[in-house]
N, C-alpha and C positions, 0 to 999 in steps of 0.2 A: 503494500500499499503507500503511495507516495504521501511527501507530507501535504498537499494538497488537498488531497483525500483522506486525508486521517480529520476525525474530530479534534476540535480545539478543545484541548485540556481546561481552559482557562473558561470557554465557555460551556462545556459541561461541569466545572466546580459552580457556575455562579447557577448553574439550573437546579443543582444539589442543594446548594445552600436553601434556596427557596422551598424544599420540601419542607412540609411543617410548618412553614410559615404564613401568616394571613395574607391577604390579596389588599394593595393600596389601589384605591383609584381615585384622583385627583380631577376636580372639575377646576378647570384653568381657565382665567378670564383676563382681558384685557384691562377693564377698570372696574371700582364698585358699580353697581347697579345692573350689571350686565343677565343677574338671575342666577348666579352660582349657587346659593344657597336655596333657592326655589328648586332648581333641578335637582339638587341633591336629595332634597326632601322629596321630589315627584317620583325618583327612580328608585329611592328607600321604600317609600309607600307600594311600590310596585313589587319590588321584592318579599315586603312585609304580607302584604295580601297574597302572595303564592305561597308563603308557609315560614318565611326565613324567619327567624329570630332578630329582630333589631331593636337596638337602644339608642338613646340619644346620650352622647357624652357632654356634648356643648354644641348648641345653635344659637347663632345670635342674628335676631331680626332685625334689628334697628328699628323698632317701631314702625316697621313696615306692615300694614293688615294682611295682603297677600301671603306672605311668609308665615306669618303669625298664624294663620287659618290652617298652613301646611302639615303645623307640629301637631296639629289634633290628632288623637290616635297613638300615638307613640308614647313608648315609656320612657322617661326621662329621669336619668341618673343624677338625685340631686347634687348641685354643686357644694364642694368644702370651703368654708369659709377659712382664710388666712389672717393673720394679724401680723402686720408688719410697720413698726414704728406707730402705734396707735392709729392703724387705719386696718378696715375689715373688708379684706376683697376676696371676690367668691371666683374659684377656680374649678376645672375640671377635677372629678375626684376620680384619679388615676387608679387609685384600691378599691374603691367602689366599682370600677368598670370592671376590673380584673376579677373579682369576686362574683360579679353579676355574669360575667363570661357570655356575651350574645354572639351570634352567629357574625352580626353585622352591627360595627359603630359608627354611630356617625361625629364625628369630631370637625367643627367650623373651625375657619381661619389658621390654617396650616401653619404660617409664618408667626402666631402669635408668641409675646414673650410673656412668661410666666410668672406668677407674684413671688417674690424673694421668700424662702422658704418650700417651695415646690420641690419635689425631686429632682426635677430635669428644669433648668434654667428656659427650657424651648419646649414648645408643644410640638414640632417635629420629633423630638426624643420622647415624647409621652407616646406618640404614634408608634414610634418604632418597636416601643415595650410591647404595645398592643398586638401590633404584626408577629413580635418573637412570640406570643402567649398564643397564636394561631386565630388570631381574630381579625376577620375583615375589615377595613376601615375606608369610610369615602369621608372626604376632606375636601375643602375647597383652598385655594391660592390666586392671588391678583400675580400676573407676570412680573411687575415691578420689582417684588419681592425677592426673586433669584438673585442669588447672589453674583452672576456672571454677566447680568445687564444692567447691573445696578450703576456703575458710571453712564452706562450707554442712555439708561433713562434721566438721570441727572442731567445729561447734557442737554437735552431737548425741552424735560419741561422744569428744568432750574429749581428742583426739588431732591433731594437727598432722602431715598428711603432708609430709615434705621432699623425697621425688623426685614432680616433678611435671613434666608438658609440657603444651605449650601445644594447645588445642584443635585450633588450624589442619592441626596434621599429620593428623588425622582427615580433612582434606577432602576427597572424591572417593573416601576406602579404602569397602572393604567392611565392614559390622560384623555379627558374628554372637553374639547376646548368648548365652553359658553359662550358664543359669540353672537352680537346683534351690530346692526350696522351704525357706523359714528352718529349719520342722524338721527337714527330711531333712540341712540341713547341719549343725545340731547334733548329731543322731544319726550323723551320720561324725566330729564330732569327740569324740563321746563314747566311739565306739568306736575313737580313735587311728588314725583314716587319715588325719587332717590332722595333729594335734599328739599327743605322748604323751599319757595321760590326766590327771597333773598339769596339765602345760600349758593343756591342754584346757580343763581347770575352772576355772583364772585367765581362760582368754580367754571361755569361757562368760559369766561375771560382770562381763566390762568388754566388750572390743571387740565380741565375737561374742555378745551379747546378741540377743532374737528381734527387740526392736524396732530395734534398729541396722541387722541384716540385713535386717530389712523394707523400712526408708529406703533401704539401699544398692540394696537391688534393685531400688526404684523408680525412684532416680535411673539405674540402667543400663538399664532399658527405655525411660525418656524420653530418653536422649541419643539409643539407638538409633533411636527415633523421631523425634527433633529430625533427625539424618543422613538418613534415606531420605526425609523432608521436603525437605529441602535438595536433595538429589538429583536428586525427582523435579520441583523448581521449575526447576534448569537443565536438564531435559530439556524441560521447556514452554516455559522462555525460547530454547532453542536452537533449537527445531523449531516456533516461532512458534504453539503451542497455545494456545488460550484456555482458561477454567474455574477455577475455585477450588479444585482438586482439593488435598487435605489430609491430611496424616496426623497432622496435630494442627491447632489452633486458631492464628490469627493475628490479633493485635489491633491495632487502630489507635486513636487518638483525635486529633481535628482541636482544635488550641490556636489560640485567638485573643486578641485585645486584650479582650474584652468581660468585663464584669464576671461572677464566677460561673464563670468559665473556668476555675479551679482545682479547680471540683466535679468537672469532667469526668476530669481526670487522675487524682483519685483513684477514680473509678468505673472508669475503665478498668484502674486498678491491680489493684483487687479483682475484676475482669473477668479479667484475664490470670493473677491469682494462681488463680482457681475452675479455670482451664483449664489452668494450670500450663503457660502460653506465653510465648514471646518477645513484647513489645509496640514499639509505635514511638509517639512523639509527635510530630505533623506541623503543621508551620506554613506556609502557602502565602503567599509574599511578591507581593505585588500592586500596581500603582502608589499604591494607596490608603494603603500603609503609610508614604510619604512626608508623609502629611497627618495621623500619628496626634500626637495631643498627647502632652506630657510625662508625665503618669499613666497612657495606655493604652500608652506603649512601656515603662513601668515596669510595668504590669502582665503584660505580653505575657513582660518577661524573668524574672519570678516565677515565671510558670505554667511557662514551657520549663525553668527552673530545678527547680522541684518534679519535672517528671517526671525530668528527670536524676538526682535524688537518690533517686528511687523505683525506679530501675534500668530507664528506657525509653533506645531509641535514639532520639536527637534527629534528624530529618529538617528542613530548610528548604530549600523549593527555590521557584525565580522562575515565575509564570504569569502572564496579562493577567488572568486569573478565579479563584476560590477554586474555582468548580466543575470548571473543566479541570484546574487543578494536582492534586485530590482523587481525580479520578478514574483520572487517568494513575498515582497512588500506589497507588490500590487496585488496578490492573490490576498494577503494576509488582512489588508484594510479594505478591500473590494473597491479600488480605486476606479472612478469613473474619468479622471481628467489628469492626465500627466503633461509635465514640463520638462523637456529636456533639449540640452543641449547639445549641436554638433560641432566639432571641433574641427577646423580647414588645413585636413593631412593630405598630403601627396597621395597621387595615382598607387604607388609602389608601395606606403604606407599600409593602405588599407587593402590592398591586394595581400599582403603579410598577414595583417592583422583582423583584420576585417573591422566592420563599424557596428559599434554597440546600438546605435539608434536605429538601422537596417533591421538589426537579430531583433530589436524590441517590437518593434512595426509586424516583424512576420509572426512573433512568437505570443504577442499579447491578443487578447479577443475580447471585444467589445469595451475597449477602455479607448478615449479620442486622445490622441497624441499630438502635443504641440511641441514642434521645434523651432529653435532660435540658434542661428550662426552664432560661433564664440570667436574671440578673437585669437588670430593664430597664436601657436603656442612658441615662444622665443625657447631660444637654446639654454638650456640651462647652465649656470655659470660654474666654472670646475672650481671643484673643493669646499661647496656647499653643501654637498648631497648629505643627508642621512644615511647612506646605504653603510651598512657596515663593512669595516675595513677587510680586505683580503689577506687572511692571515696563512702565511707560508707551511705553520705548522699542519693545517688541513689539508693541504694539499701534498704533504709529505708524508703523512698518515695514508692517505689515499693511494699514494705510490707503493708504500709499503705493504698497503693490505692486495694490491696485484702482485708483487714479488713472491707475496706467502701464498696466495693461489697458484702464480707459476711454479713454484717449488713443489709444493702440492701436486699439481697436475705430472711435472716430471716424474713424481715417485710413481703416481697409478698409471702414467701410460703405458708400459708393459701389459698391464691385465686389461685395460679398458680400450686403449688403442686412441690415436689423437682426435680422431673424430667426436671422441665423446667428452673431451679437453674441453671443450668449447665452452659448456655450460657453467663450469666451474666461475668462469670470470663473470657471469653475472652479480657471483656475490659481493665482491668490491664494489661494484656500479652500485647496487641496490643500496651497501653499507654508507657510502660514500654520498649519497645524495639524501639519504634519511638523515646522518649525523650531520653532516655539514653544508646541505644545500644542492641545489641545482649543478652549480659551476662545478662543484667537485665532483658530482656525479658526472657530468659529461667529460670530465677531464678524466676519472676512471676508466669510462666507456672508451675513450679514444684508446687511452693507454693500453688497456684490457686485449681491445683487438689488435693493435702493435705487436705485444706481448705473446700472444696466440699467433702470428704469423712468422714472428721471428724464431721464436722456441719449438714450434711444434706442426706448422705445415711447411711440406717438402717444397723446394728444399730448405733445410734448417740454417737458422745463424745468418741468413739473410732475410731481406723483404721481398724476396721475387717469389711469385705466385706461377707453376707452371699449369697446374691442373686446372680449367674452367670450374669444376664444381667447388675447390677450393676456395676462388675467388668470391663466387656466392656466397660460400660459408663465414667469410671474412666480412664482408660488407653485411650479411644480416647479422652478424655477431656486434658490429658495431651500432646498427639500426636498433635493434633489441635494446640494448644499452642505452641507448640515449632515450629511446622509449619508457623503458625502466626509470630511469634517473627522473625524467619528467614527473613521473607515477608516483615514486618516491620523495620528490619535492613537494608536490601538491598534497600529499599525504601529512608529510611535516608540516605545510603553512596552516592547515586545517587543525593539525593537534595544538598548534600555535595560538592559531585564535581562538579555538575552544577553551583551550588552557587561559586565556585572558580573560573569557568570559567568565569561568568559572570562578576566576580571582577575585573579579569584582564582586558576583554574586556572593561569595563567601565573606566578603571583605564587607557588604552591605550586611549581611545576615549576623555579623559580628558585631559590627556596629550597633544595630538593633536589640541585637542579646545585652550587649553594655548599658545601653541607656535606658533599657528595661528595668535593670535592678539597682537604678538610682531614685533618690525621692527627696533630694535638695536643691535648690535650683543653680544655686552657685557651683555645686561639684557637676551638675549635668552640663553648664557651661562648658566648665574645662574639658570635661571629657569632650563635649563635641569638637571644640578645637583643636583638642589633641588627636583626636582620631582623623579630622578634617586635614590636619596639616601633615600626618604620617602618611595619608593615604595618596594625597596630591602632591605631598613634594611643595607646600605653599607655608605662608606665615598665615594664621588665622585668629579673629576675633569677633567677638559676640557682646553686640550693644544691647541696652535695653528700648525698645518702641516705642520711646517718648519724642515726639516729633520737637519738641520746645526744648527737652535738655537732655540728651541722648547720653548714657552713661555704661562706660565699658563694664561688662560683667566677667570677661575672661578674656585671655590672649596667649596663645602658642607662634613664636616664644614671647618671655613677655615682653609689652610693648607700652608704651605712653606716650609715643611722639606721635600725633595724629594733627594735621594741618585744620585750619579751618574751611577748607576744600574738603577734606575725608567728612569732618563733620556733617558738612550740607550735604553730602551723599547717602549719610546716615540717616539724617533726617528726611530726607527725599522719600528713601527706600521705606521710611516707617509710616509716613504719613499717607503715601500714594500706594503701596503694597506693591512697586514694580522696584526692579533692580537700577541700580546708579553705582557709576564709577568707570573704571577701565573696563573697556571691551564692552558698553550697554552705549544706549542713546545717550544718557544724561550724564554729565559733570566727568565727561572722559579724562580731563586733566589730574583726576587723583589718582594714585598710586593704587587705590584698593577697589575691589569691586564686591559689592554689598548686594544681599539678596535678604529679603524681609522671609521670616518664616511666617506665613499664613496660615491660618486653619479657620475652622469654621467659627471660632471665637474669636476671630480678626489676625492682626498681626501680631504676635506675642514677643518678638526679639528680631534682631538682624546680624545677619553674619557675615564677616568678610573676610575675604581673603588678597593677598598679594603674593607677587613671584618676580622677584629682582629681575629688571631688564626684558621684561615680557610684555609683549602689545596686549596681552591677553592672560591673565592669572588661572584661568582654565582652558587648560588645548583642548581642542574641538573632540580629542579620540577620548578625552576624559569627561565632556560634557555632561553625557548622559550618567555617567557614575556620579559626579558633582551634584547633580539636581536628586539623585535618589537619596543623598546623603544631605540635602536641605530636607526633603520631605519627611524623611526619618526624625532631622533634629526636631522639626516643627510638631510632628505629633509627640516627641517626648514634653517639651515644652507646654504643650496641650494636656496631657495627661496632668503635668503637675499643677496647672494651671484649675483644673477639674476637683484634683486632690484638697489643693488651698482651698477653694469655693467650700468643699463640702465640709471642711473641718471649719469654717467659718460658720455654716448655717448650721453646724451643730453647736457650735459654742451661742450663736444667737439665740438658738431653741433652747438649750439648757437657762441663758440669762431670763429669757422671756417667759419660761415657767416660775423659776425662782420669784420674778417681780410679781406675776399674777398672785403665786400663792399668799405673798408677802402682804399686797394689796387686799386680795379677800380676808387674809384676819384679821387684818387691820380695820377693815370696814366692818365685820360683822363681831369682833370681840370686843371693839371698843363700845359701839352701839348700845348695849345695856348701862354702863355706867352712866353714859351720856343721857341716857332716856330718864335715871334717875335722878340726875342733876337738874332737867328742867323741870321734872315733877317737885323737886324739891323748891327753885324758885317760884313756879306758880303758885306752891303752899305758903312761902314766906311774904308773896305779894298778898294772898287772900287776908293774910294776917296782918296788912299793914303796915309791913317793915319799911323800912328807910327807901322812899322811891328813888334817889340820887344813887344809892347802891345797885337795888334791885335791876334796874335800865339797862345800866353797860355789863351786868353779867347776863341778864337775858339776848342782850344783842350778840355777846361773845358765842354763847352758847346755841343761837340759833346757825351764828357763822360756822362753827364746829359742826353744826348739824349737814348744812350743806356741802361743808368740805368732805364728810361720810358720805352724803349722797352722791357726788361726784367721783369717790373711791369706788363706789359700787358701779356704778355705772362706769367707768374705764376699764373695770373689771370684766363686763358683761362683754363693752367693747372688744377687749384683746381676745376673749375667749369665745368670741364667733356668737355668743349666744341672743343676739338680736335677731328677731323674729318680727321685720315691721309690719303693720297691718297698711296697705295699702288702700286708699281710700281718695275720689274726688275732693280736694281742699282748695277753698279760695284763700287767697294769700294776704287779700285784705283783710279778712278776718283772722286770719292768724296771725297779722302783724299787731293788730289792735288786743287781740287777749294777751299775746306777749308784753305788750309796753304796759297793758292794766293791770299783769301779776307783780312786775316791778315798780307799780305806779309809787308803792311806800318810799322806795329808795329815792325816787325822783319827783317832785312836784311841779316841776316845768322844763323850759328848755329842751322838749322833746318834738320833731319838726316830722310828721308823717308825710310821704311823699308817693304813697302807690294807688295807682290808678286801679278805680274799680271794675275796669273792663279788662284786666287781666285775664287770660284763661287761666282754668283750672288747672291745678296739676296733682300727678298721681302720688302721693306719700302718706307717711303717717303721722298724723296731726299732732299727737302726742310729743313725737321725738323732734318734729319739727319746732315747737312748744319750746324745748328744752334746749335748742340751739339757739334761735331767737335770745331766749331769757340769757343765757350766756355771753352772747354776742353784747348786747344790750349793756349787761353789766358790767364785761369789760369796756366798752366805751365810757360808760360812767366812772368807772374807777381811774382810766388814764386819759381822760378826755381834756382834764386839766379845769373842770367845770365849766365848759363851755358847751355848746350846742351837740345835741346828738341826733344825727338824722337817718331816718329810715326810707330807701326810695326802691321803687321796682318800675324796672325799664323791660319791655319788648325787644328783642332784637330777632335776627334772622333764623339764628339758629338755639333761639329756646330764652328763659327770663331768667333777668337778673336780678337779684333782692338784695341790698346792700345795706351795711352800718355803717356810718360815718361819724367819725370824733373830732374836735378841733385838739387834741392834746399836741405831743411835740413828734408823735408819727414813728415810725419804724424806723431803724438804722438799714442804710443802703446793703442790700446783698442778705437781709437775714429775714426775709420779709415770710418767708416759708418756714423758717424755724420756731416762729411764735405756735405753730401748731403741734409741735412736738413734745410729748409727755415731759411735765416735771419743768420746762425750760424757761429760764428766765435770763433774758436776755440783757447783756453788759453793755454801756453806754448810753442806756435810755430808761424812762421811768418805769418801765415793763419788767420789774425785778420783784414786786408783792405779789401776794397771791400766792394758790397751790402751784399753780402751773398744769393744770387741768382742764380749765374750762374750755380752753380753745382746741384742746386735745380731742374731748368729746364732741366739741363742733365736729372735725373733721371724723372722726370713728360713726358718728351717725350719719355722718354725710355721705361716706362710703356704703354703708348700709343700705342708703335710699337711694345711691345713685345720683346724687348731686355732688358737684366740684366745688369746694372750698377753696377761697383766695383770698392773700390780704397784699396791699399794696399802700405806698400814700398818697394823700388826695392830689390830684394836680391843680387843684383851684385854689387851694390855700393851706397851711399846716392842718396836719391831722391824719388819722390811719383812717384805711377804707376795707373793710371787710365784707366779701362778699359769699352770697350760694348762687351757684348758678345751676338753673334746672334745663338741662337738655331737651332736644326738642320730642324726644323718645317719652319724655315723662308728661307732656302737655297733652291735656285734655280735648281732643279736636270737637269740633262739632259733629254732632250727629252720633259720638261714641256714648257709652254707657257713663252715667256718671254715679 
C-alpha cells in the first residue's frame, strides 16, 4: 500500500478521540438579531418532540417575546448563584447539568465569560466538559467572537471584541449558519425586534451599518465553508480516499533558494487573497541543501520569512528529491492551486537533469499549476559552499577496501575462476557509498573495475582486454558499481534525513516532558531559555507580556544588555501578538527576534532568540523546530496560569466562606442582647426617666439595629439566598415610599424629579425600596446638608433612576470602589458608617438585573448614584402587569 493510499494516522486518531464524546452543533451568525437562539430552540423542540431528552442549561432571550415563547415546554436547569465582591451573579449550573445528564443540552452564548468563582473562566470550557461526559450540545456564536477574525472585525467596525474563543474549539463541530440578508436585519432593527428604536438608530449608524453586516456575513459563511472543508479532508484521509475535493481553494507555493523566489511568495499571497483561502509555503529539504552557499541560505531564509509575514503556514519537510516531497505534500494537504517557479536553465542541463515543473505537471492530477519564470541562477562563488570537505582518508579507505577484495579474489580464484570474482568487487563499492557518500562510491566502483581488469582478466597485469565477452564483463561491472553506489548513497541520504527528523521529534518530546514537571514560573522560564538555546545554538531570553513595562524573567546565557530598540520589539510582540525583531517585518534593526507565547488566555510571555552575525537567528531548516518549541513553551505557561488562577479561586472561596460565617454569627448572636437593650430603653422611657439620656441611647440602639439588619442582608446577598418576587412596579410610587420612610431623618431639601409617565418595571418592590433607602441615607450622610435630588429619565435602552447630593463627591478613579463591602474611601468624607449600605445596593441590583453606577455630578459638586433598568425589565404596552 502506498503512502497516498494509506489512511492518515492523525485523521484516524481524531475519529477515535471523538468516540464516546457528545456532538457539538454551533448555530453561527454574523451579528446579533439574525435568530441564532430562536433557530436553536426551534430545532431542539423538534428533537424533543421526536423523543430526545433535552434540557436547557442557559438561554438568553434578551427580552424578545418570540424567543421567550420558544422556551415554553423545555426543562430548564436552574442557574447557580455566585457571589463575587458583594455581587450575586447567575451562571449556568454545570454540575447540575452533568447530574441531570440529558441527551441534548442547550447552552446559549458560546463565547460568554463566566463569573469569578466558576469552575472554568469561559463557557466554551464548560461545554467541553459536557461533551466529554457524552452529552450533545447546541450552542450559539457570532463570528466576531472567533479569535482568528478578531483583528479583521476590529479593522472595519472600529470595535474590539473582548470576549473571544479559540478556533480549535470548533474542530469537529457541526456548523449551521443562521443567516438573513443585511437589508432584512436592518429592517428588524428599525422595527425594534432587536433593540429599541432609539438604540437601533445608533446601532445602524455604527456597528450595524450595511457594509459591516455584509462583511460579517461573508466571514461567517467563509468560516462555515472552512469547517466543512476540514471535516471533509479528515474523512478522506481516514478512509484513504484520493482526490482533491474542496469546499474552498487551497494554495501552496514551492519556496527555494533561487533568486526571484520571493516573487512566487507574493504571487501566492495574491492568489490566496483572491480565493480568500489559507495558503502554505513549502520548502523541501534535500541533501543538496547541505551544499548551499551563504547567499543561497540567506535567500531561502528571507523567502520563508516573507511568507510567514504575509500569513502563510510554513512547512519544511525532508525528502531525497524535490519532486517526491512536493507530490507528497500536494496529496497530504489536498492542494488545488500550486505556485511554482521555473528556472531558466540551458537545454543541455534540462536534458541531463530534467525539469521539476514538467514532471509535476505530468504527475499531478486536478491541481491548477501556476508557473512563473525565475531569474537565471548566477554561478556560485568559490569558497562559500557548505559542501562537506573532501577527506582524503575516505578515499584511502575506499582504495584499501578494493585492495582487500582484490587479495581475497586472488586467493579464491583457483576454486571459483576469474569470471565469478567480479561479484566480490561490488562489496567495496556499496560500503564506500554507504559510509562515505556518492563520490567515494563512484571512485570505489571505477577502481574496482580497473583492479578486476588488471589482476583477473587475461592477459593479467595489463589493462588490455582481448576477448569480447571480457570487455562486456568489465563495463558491466563498472555500470553495476555506479548504480549500486547511487542507490547506496540515496539510502544514506534518506537515513540522514530520517535521523534528523527523529532527533527533532525527540527534542520536542523531551522539551515537553521537562516543562511538564515544572510548577514555578521562573523555573519554567529558565528551562525554556536553556532548552531553546541548546537545541538551536542561540541566545535565549524570556520577557513578561506587559507592553508598558516588559521585564526579563530568564536568560541563557545571562544577559542584561538590551537596547531601547530591543525593548520596543518586545513591547510590540506583547501588544500585537506578532513576531518582531530581526528576521521579521517589524523593527528589523534589533539584534533579537521576539515571538509571543500565545494561548487561548492571550499572550503570556515573549521569547527572544539571537545569534551573533546571523541575518536570521532561526535558520530556515530549524524554523519548524523553533515554532514547535514556542508552542510547547506557550502551553507550559498556560498551564501555570490556570494553576495559579485555580489556587486564587480556592483562596477566595475559603475567604468568602469565612467572612460569611463571621457576618452571620455577628448578625444573629448579637440580635438577642440588642433586643433586650431596646426593650429596656422603652421601659425606662415609660417610667419617665431623663429624656435627655433616653433619646441619644435610643437613637444609637436604632442605628445598631440597622447595622445588624445590613449584616443580615449582606449575608443573604453573598450566600445567593435572594429570591426576588418580580412584579410590575411604578417607579414614581417606589421613590415616594422610600422618601417617606426616611422622612424622619430629613424634613426638607429633598427634590423629586421622576416623571409619572415612566414605563413600569419588573422588579421586587421590597428590595428596590431597601436600595433607595440606602442611597438616600448615603446622600443625607455625605451630602454636606445640601439638597438631595431624585430624578428618573427614560433613554433609548432603558430607565435611569438617580440619587444626587451636593457633597464633596467621589475621588477620581474610585467611583466603583464605594460599592465594595466594608469599603471606606480615604481622601473623602466617605469614611464613616459601616461600609455595607452601598454593597447591599449593588448586591440587590445584581439579583434584580439592575445596573448600579456611581459618578460625580457634571453640573456642580456632589456625587451621583444611578440605578439603571435595562430594556428587558421594562413592561411594554400590551404586556401583562
